[in-house]
C-alpha positions in Angstrom: 249.5 199.5 269.4 250.3 195.9 269.0 246.9 194.0 270.0 245.5 196.9 267.2 248.0 195.8 265.3 247.2 191.7 265.2 243.8 192.2 265.1 244.2 193.8 262.0 246.7 191.3 260.6 244.4 188.4 261.6 240.9 190.8 261.0 240.7 188.8 257.9 241.9 186.0 258.7 239.0 184.7 260.9 236.4 186.5 258.5 238.1 184.3 256.0 237.8 181.2 258.5 234.0 182.1 259.3 232.8 182.1 255.9 234.5 178.6 255.4 233.4 177.4 258.4 229.6 178.6 256.8 230.4 177.1 253.6 231.5 173.6 254.8 228.1 174.0 257.2 226.0 174.0 253.6 228.1 171.2 252.1 227.8 169.3 255.3 223.9 169.5 254.9 223.4 169.1 251.6 226.0 166.1 251.5 223.6 164.4 254.0 220.8 164.8 251.6 222.3 163.5 248.5 221.3 160.2 249.3 218.3 158.6 251.7 216.4 156.2 252.3 212.7 157.1 251.7 209.1 155.3 251.7 206.8 155.8 248.9 203.5 157.9 250.3 201.7 159.1 247.1 201.5 157.7 243.3 200.6 159.3 240.0 200.7 156.1 237.5 199.6 159.1 234.9 202.7 161.0 234.7 204.6 158.3 236.2 205.7 160.8 239.5 205.3 160.1 243.1 205.8 161.5 246.8 208.5 160.1 248.7 208.8 160.7 252.6 212.4 160.7 254.3 212.6 161.3 258.0 209.1 164.3 258.5 210.3 165.5 254.9 207.9 165.1 252.1 208.7 165.8 248.5 207.0 167.5 245.5 206.2 164.8 242.8 209.7 163.0 241.7 210.3 161.0 238.9 211.6 157.4 239.9 213.2 155.2 238.1 212.5 152.5 236.1 213.8 148.7 234.8 214.3 149.9 231.4 213.8 153.1 229.5 214.8 153.1 225.5 213.9 151.8 222.8 213.4 149.1 224.5 211.1 150.0 227.8 209.4 148.7 230.7 207.2 150.4 233.5 206.9 149.3 236.6 204.8 151.3 239.2 206.2 151.2 242.5 203.1 150.9 245.6 202.2 153.2 248.4 204.4 152.1 250.9 207.7 150.4 249.4 210.7 151.6 250.7 213.3 153.6 248.2 216.9 155.4 247.3 216.4 159.1 247.2 219.0 160.4 245.2 218.9 164.1 245.7 221.3 165.3 242.2 220.4 168.9 243.0 222.6 168.8 246.1 218.9 171.0 247.2 217.0 170.7 250.6 213.6 171.0 248.8 213.3 167.7 247.4 212.6 168.8 243.3 215.9 167.9 242.3 215.0 164.0 243.0 214.6 160.6 241.9 213.6 157.7 243.5 215.5 153.7 243.1 212.7 152.0 244.5 213.2 147.9 245.5 214.2 148.1 248.9 212.6 145.5 251.0 210.6 146.1 253.9 208.2 144.3 256.3 205.3 145.2 254.4 207.0 143.8 250.8 209.1 141.1 252.0 211.0 138.8 249.6 209.3 136.6 247.4 212.5 134.1 247.1 215.2 133.3 249.6 216.5 131.0 246.5 219.9 132.6 245.2 218.9 130.3 242.2 215.4 131.6 241.7 213.8 135.0 240.5 210.6 135.1 241.3 208.0 138.3 240.6 204.5 138.1 242.1 201.7 140.9 241.6 198.8 142.1 243.6 196.3 140.1 242.0 198.9 137.0 242.9 199.7 136.1 239.9 203.2 134.3 239.9 206.2 134.0 237.5 209.4 132.1 238.1 212.7 130.7 236.4 214.8 128.5 238.7 218.3 128.4 236.3 220.0 125.9 238.4 216.9 123.4 237.6 216.4 125.3 234.6 211.9 125.2 235.3 210.0 128.1 234.8 206.2 128.5 236.5 203.7 130.7 235.8 200.5 131.0 238.0 197.6 133.0 237.2 194.6 131.3 240.2 193.2 127.6 238.7 195.3 128.7 235.1 199.4 126.9 235.5 201.7 126.6 233.3 205.3 125.0 234.2 208.5 123.9 231.7 211.5 122.4 231.2 214.1 121.3 229.0 212.0 118.3 229.2 208.3 118.8 229.3 205.5 121.5 229.2 202.3 121.2 231.7 199.4 123.6 231.2 196.6 123.4 233.9 193.7 125.4 233.5 191.3 124.4 236.0 190.2 120.3 235.3 191.8 120.6 231.8 195.4 119.6 231.8 198.2 119.7 228.6 201.4 117.7 229.0 204.1 118.4 225.8 207.0 116.4 225.8 209.9 115.5 223.0 208.1 111.7 222.0 204.3 112.6 223.1 201.0 115.1 223.2 198.3 114.0 226.7 195.3 116.6 227.0 193.1 115.0 229.6 189.9 116.7 231.3 188.7 114.8 233.4 187.8 111.0 232.3 188.2 112.6 229.2 191.3 112.1 227.7 194.1 111.7 224.3 197.1 110.6 224.1 199.4 111.7 220.5 203.2 109.6 220.4 205.0 108.0 218.5 202.5 104.6 218.5 199.0 107.0 217.6 196.6 108.7 219.0 194.7 107.3 221.8 191.9 107.9 223.2 190.3 107.2 226.6 186.9 108.0 228.3 183.5 107.1 228.3 182.6 107.7 224.9 183.9 108.7 221.9 182.2 110.9 219.2 183.3 111.2 215.9 181.0 113.8 213.5 177.7 113.4 216.2 178.4 109.8 215.9 178.8 107.8 219.2 182.6 105.4 217.9 183.3 104.2 221.2 182.3 100.4 222.3 180.4 100.3 225.3 
C-alpha cells in the first residue's frame, strides 16, 4: 500500500522530469546548431545566396553578409571553398533560417597581409590594392599598370610609360623621351622634339 501511494505521489514528478529531460536535449541540440564553422559549396550571385556545408550537412540557399547594405552598399560575392561562420538565428535543424558570415582565412585562401598597419585587398585576377597607415602609402596594381601614392609623391606606371608628381615637379617619361615641369620651366628630353610637325630640337 505504501509503495502504491509513493508511486502515485512521485508519478507526476517523474513524468515532469522526463519531459524536462526531453526539453533539455532539444535545447542542447539547438544550441549546437546556433553557430558553426562552414564551407561555401555553391554560390548564386544573382540572388545573393549560397549553400554552405557543415559536417555532413548542406544548408539550403541562404543569404550571406556583405560589408554594408544600406544607403551606402557594397556587394562581395563569396568564393566556393571559402570558410564562414554559419549563424542559425532560427535555432532549427534545417538551416533555412541561417545566414553566412564570410571572411575566415584558410589554407585554400590564406591572408594576403601579415603586417598590422597594412590593409590589402587582392582580386581573383591578381589585381591588388593596399594602404599602409604607418607609412601613409597607397598602392594599386593591375597587370602592367600600377599606381602608388604617399603624402609627398604620386607615381603612375602603364607599361613603359611613367608619370611622377610631387609638390614641386611633374615628370613624364616614355623610353628615351621625357617631359619635366618644375619652377624653372619646361624641360624636354629625347631624340626629337616636334612642334606641330616641325622638329625644333637640335641634332
